[in-house]
C-alpha positions, 0 to 999 in steps of 0.5 A: 058443410063438411068437405069430406061429405061432398059428393062429386055430383054436389061439387059439380053443381056448386061449380056450375052455379058459381060459373053461371053467377059469374057469367050472368052479367057478361051474358046480359051485357052481350044480349043488350049490345046485340039488341042495340045492334039490331035496332041501329042496323035495321035502317041499313036494309030497311026491314019491311014494317010488316014482315010475313010470317016465316021471315028469317031473323038471322043471316044464316037462316036467309041463306037457308031459305035462298038455298031451298029456292035455288037448290034445284039448280046444280051450279047455284046449289053448289055456290050457295052451299060452299060459298054460303057456308064460308060467308056465314062462318066468317067471324066479324066484329060489328058494334062491339059484338064479335061472332060469325056473320051468319048469327047476326040479324038480317038487318045488320047488312050494309055496304060497310059490313060487306067491306068489313067482310071482304077485308077480313077474308083478305087478311085471314081467309083460306081456301080449301087448298089452304091459300088466301082467296083471290079477288075472283073468289071474293067477288063470287062471295060478294055476288052471292051476298047481293043475290041473297039480299035481292031474294029477300027483297023480292020476298018482302022481307026487306024493302031495299037491297043494301048491297045493290050499289056495292061494287066488285073489285077488278080482277086480273084474270088474264091467263098468259101461261104458255105450254107449246106442243114441244113442252107438252110432249116433254111433260107427258114423259113424266105422267103415268098412263091415265094422267097422260091420257087425261092431259092429252084429252084436255090439250086436244079438245079444250074441254072443261075439266069435268067434261073429260073427267066424267067421260063415259065409255059410251060418251064418245065414238071409239073410231073417230074420237068424237065426244058427245056432250049433252047440253045438260052436261055443259056449263053453257047449257049447249050441246057440243061435240069436240073431237079427240086427237088420234093420239089422245084417242089411242091413249084412252082406248089402251087404258084398262077398264074398271070392271063395273064402271061406265066411266073412263077415268074411274076409281076401282074402289068407288066405280065413280070418276076419280076424285079431282084432288087426286088427279090434280095431285098426279098432274102437279107431281108430273109438272114438278118433275118436268121442271117446266114451271121454272120456264113457263110459270104455274101450270094447271089443268086449265093451262091445257084448255088455255093452250087449245086456244093458242094452238087453234089461233096459230093454225089460222082458226077464227075466234068465232070457231074457237069460241064454239069449239070450247064452249065460251058463251061470251066474248069477255070470257074468251078474251081471258084465254085468247090473249096473244103470246109474246111469240105471236106478237114478235111474229106479228112484227116480223110479218109486218116488216116483210110486208113493208119491204126493204128498210129505209136507206139513209143518204148522206145527211138527208131524209131516209128514202126507200130502196126504190128511190135510191135506185133512181139515177140523178137528174142530168143538168142541161148545159146552159 
């Protein structure tokens, strides 16, 4: 063939054919390995012998089926959409096949595979903030995996959940960062008006982030500062009516309203609540400028909710009242916020010491006695 007569289209076809011939053995080998993997791992999940029509073949398809069922639930949908995508996109090597977990067959799942997934996420995983995932994050992802396979069991696609006995790792989720009122007042001097008003609302009510961030002008009493949180807008699905402090109420009412928006903390462009990342960026900048992290440790929006519990307990409020005010449904969740600070523990010792009374007084070489004993006169010996 004369090379000068070869057109670009003919040359591209020749290259494509040569590439296909070279890749054919490799693709055939991968398909065989994948088929063997499906056979050897089917026993792990005990696939149902007669699977119904429409049963998902791949793990990513199982997640999609599950999403259609729980997609109507706001929080569950968020879990499946974000964590599910992360799970399915994580690349694992199983029996010589390396690809995203979502592309493996449903029958590949086992406790060994779940352990591989967790270790892979620990070593190479990143959150949306670019940081390695914490134990709590990995536990939520494993819990979602377990829930998805429980759903597959209920649908008859597998006879047994392979992760039913796969345990979660212990979390160190106790929050001990303190931000007493004097430090909080110092922090406010570095905030702009909107960030300061938002921070004061968190600090004085103990509300969750979105409960204040999505606050509407009609959602609170402009005279008393009472906020009306419907049960459909709270995490615990219970109605609450927290009250803003006079300072927080004044700061909010003095903010300029965004024309055409019903939200207090609204974006002038979208008329919707300001993006969480932007608000966090403003708050973190104020924290850095204040220099408080060198003194107190990492400070976030959640630190303000945490401090609400400390302030209430130091003022003598019962834990039952604080749980109801902040919307904690379980004692275990509240305990993560309600741990006493070092100052509170030191003060507890001092109170006990004051209750005990005077310190023990040592007599020469004898056992210690109280001051009351030391004030008693020695018995007088009678003459014999």
